C-alpha positions as CSV (number, residue, x, y, z in Angstrom):
1,M,-14.4,13.8,-2.7
2,T,-14.2,14.8,1.0
3,N,-16.3,17.7,2.1
4,K,-14.4,20.3,4.0
5,V,-16.1,21.8,7.0
6,A,-15.4,25.1,8.6
7,L,-15.7,26.0,12.2
8,A,-16.7,29.5,13.0
9,D,-14.7,31.8,15.2
10,T,-16.7,33.8,17.8
11,K,-16.3,36.8,15.4
12,I,-18.7,36.8,12.4
13,G,-17.0,36.0,9.1
14,N,-14.0,34.0,10.3
15,T,-14.0,30.3,9.2
16,F,-11.3,27.7,9.5
17,P,-11.4,24.8,7.0
18,L,-10.9,21.3,8.3
19,A,-10.3,18.4,6.0
20,L,-12.8,16.3,7.9
21,N,-16.3,15.2,6.9
22,K,-18.7,16.2,9.7
23,P,-22.0,14.5,9.2
24,G,-24.9,16.3,10.9
25,K,-23.4,19.7,10.5
26,V,-25.5,22.4,8.7
27,I,-23.4,24.8,6.6
28,V,-24.7,28.3,6.0
29,F,-23.3,30.4,3.2
30,Y,-23.7,34.1,3.5
31,D,-22.4,37.4,2.0
32,G,-20.4,39.0,4.7
33,S,-19.9,42.1,2.6
34,C,-23.6,42.9,2.8
35,P,-24.5,44.8,5.9
36,L,-28.1,43.4,6.0
37,C,-26.9,39.8,5.5
38,Q,-24.3,40.3,8.2
39,K,-27.0,41.6,10.6
40,E,-29.4,38.7,9.9
41,I,-26.7,36.0,10.1
42,H,-25.4,37.5,13.3
43,H,-28.9,37.2,14.7
44,Y,-28.9,33.5,13.8
45,I,-25.4,32.9,15.1
46,R,-26.5,34.2,18.5
47,R,-29.2,31.5,18.5
48,D,-26.9,28.7,17.5
49,H,-26.6,27.1,20.9
50,T,-26.1,23.5,19.6
51,G,-22.9,24.1,17.7
52,Q,-24.3,22.2,14.7
53,L,-24.0,25.1,12.3
54,V,-21.1,26.2,10.3
55,W,-21.1,29.8,9.1
56,D,-19.1,30.5,5.9
57,D,-18.6,34.1,4.6
58,I,-18.5,33.8,0.8
59,S,-17.0,37.2,0.5
60,K,-13.8,36.0,2.1
61,G,-13.3,32.9,-0.2
62,T,-15.0,30.2,-2.1
63,E,-13.2,27.0,-1.0
64,L,-16.2,25.6,0.8
65,L,-18.6,26.6,-1.9
66,D,-16.4,24.8,-4.4
67,E,-16.5,21.6,-2.4
68,F,-20.3,21.6,-2.9
69,G,-20.2,22.6,-6.6
70,I,-21.8,26.0,-5.9
71,T,-20.4,29.0,-7.9
72,L,-19.9,32.4,-6.3
73,D,-22.4,33.8,-8.6
74,E,-25.1,31.3,-7.5
75,A,-24.3,31.9,-3.9
76,M,-24.5,35.7,-4.4
77,R,-27.9,35.3,-6.1
78,R,-29.5,32.9,-3.7
79,F,-29.1,32.0,0.0
80,H,-27.6,28.4,0.2
81,V,-27.5,26.0,3.1
82,I,-26.2,22.5,3.2
83,D,-28.6,20.4,5.3
84,R,-27.7,17.7,7.8
85,A,-27.9,15.1,5.1
86,G,-25.4,17.0,2.9
87,N,-28.1,18.2,0.4
88,V,-27.7,21.7,-1.1
89,T,-30.7,23.8,-0.5
90,R,-31.4,27.2,-2.0
91,G,-33.7,30.2,-1.4
92,A,-36.8,29.4,0.7
93,E,-35.7,25.8,1.2
94,A,-32.4,27.0,2.6
95,F,-34.2,29.1,5.1
96,L,-36.3,26.1,6.1
97,A,-33.1,24.0,6.5
98,L,-31.6,26.7,8.7
99,W,-34.7,27.1,10.8
100,H,-35.0,23.4,11.3
101,A,-31.4,23.4,12.6
102,L,-32.0,26.1,15.2
103,P,-34.2,24.9,18.0
104,V,-35.8,28.4,18.6
105,Y,-36.9,28.5,14.9
106,Q,-38.1,24.9,14.5
107,H,-41.7,25.8,15.2
108,L,-41.5,28.4,12.4
109,A,-40.2,25.9,9.9
110,R,-42.9,23.4,10.8
111,T,-45.6,26.0,10.6
112,V,-44.5,27.2,7.2
113,E,-44.4,23.6,5.9
114,Y,-47.7,22.6,7.6
115,L,-49.5,25.6,6.1
116,H,-47.9,25.0,2.7
117,L,-46.4,28.5,2.8
118,T,-43.0,27.5,1.2
119,P,-44.1,28.7,-2.3
120,L,-45.2,32.1,-1.0
121,L,-42.0,32.4,1.1
122,G,-40.0,31.4,-2.1
123,W,-41.8,34.0,-4.2
124,A,-41.1,36.8,-1.6
125,Y,-37.5,35.7,-1.2
126,E,-36.8,35.6,-4.9
127,H,-38.0,39.3,-5.2
128,F,-35.8,40.3,-2.3
129,A,-32.8,38.3,-3.6
130,R,-32.9,40.0,-7.0
131,R,-32.8,43.4,-5.4
132,R,-30.0,42.4,-3.0
133,Y,-27.9,41.0,-5.9
134,R,-28.3,44.2,-7.8
135,R,-27.1,46.2,-4.7
136,A,-24.2,43.8,-4.3
137,C,-23.3,44.5,-7.9
138,Q,-23.5,48.3,-7.3
139,R,-21.0,47.8,-4.4
140,G,-18.7,46.2,-7.0
141,F,-18.7,42.6,-5.7
142,G,-16.1,41.1,-8.1
143,N,-16.9,39.4,-11.4
144,S,-20.0,37.8,-10.2
145,C,-22.1,40.7,-11.4
146,A,-21.3,40.3,-15.1
147,I,-24.7,38.6,-15.7
148,D,-27.8,40.6,-16.4
149,T,-29.8,40.7,-13.2
150,K,-33.1,41.4,-15.0
151,K,-33.1,37.9,-16.5
152,S,-33.0,36.1,-13.1
């Protein structure tokens, strides 16, 4: 299976699939229908001076998610990043993969890892993610909200 990579337009949320495997690219999946997510991702996009990141708005389509075996529901529930080696990362690990890919955030990623703060970051993120998912459901984000959010 060939992984399809998307190149981001200068405007947030526009991606263009390419039927090429691009080793070394980091793919960031985000919910472009969420104003908070948009603001945070736009912050990261402005710091992507290397061009090694691909920004994929999952609210506009799931083609790239499908290529990596990630369901829309999974992507709505947790932040997902494909690291440079092609590994799927989720939650706190996804933030670490993103921070390692952005030179201005590499020191933060190393500090979190050195101080063994990843479990704490994961715990905090999981609480936030559940609330964000419930809010997305209240906005009526498709069929991905059919699952009881209290169980996750």
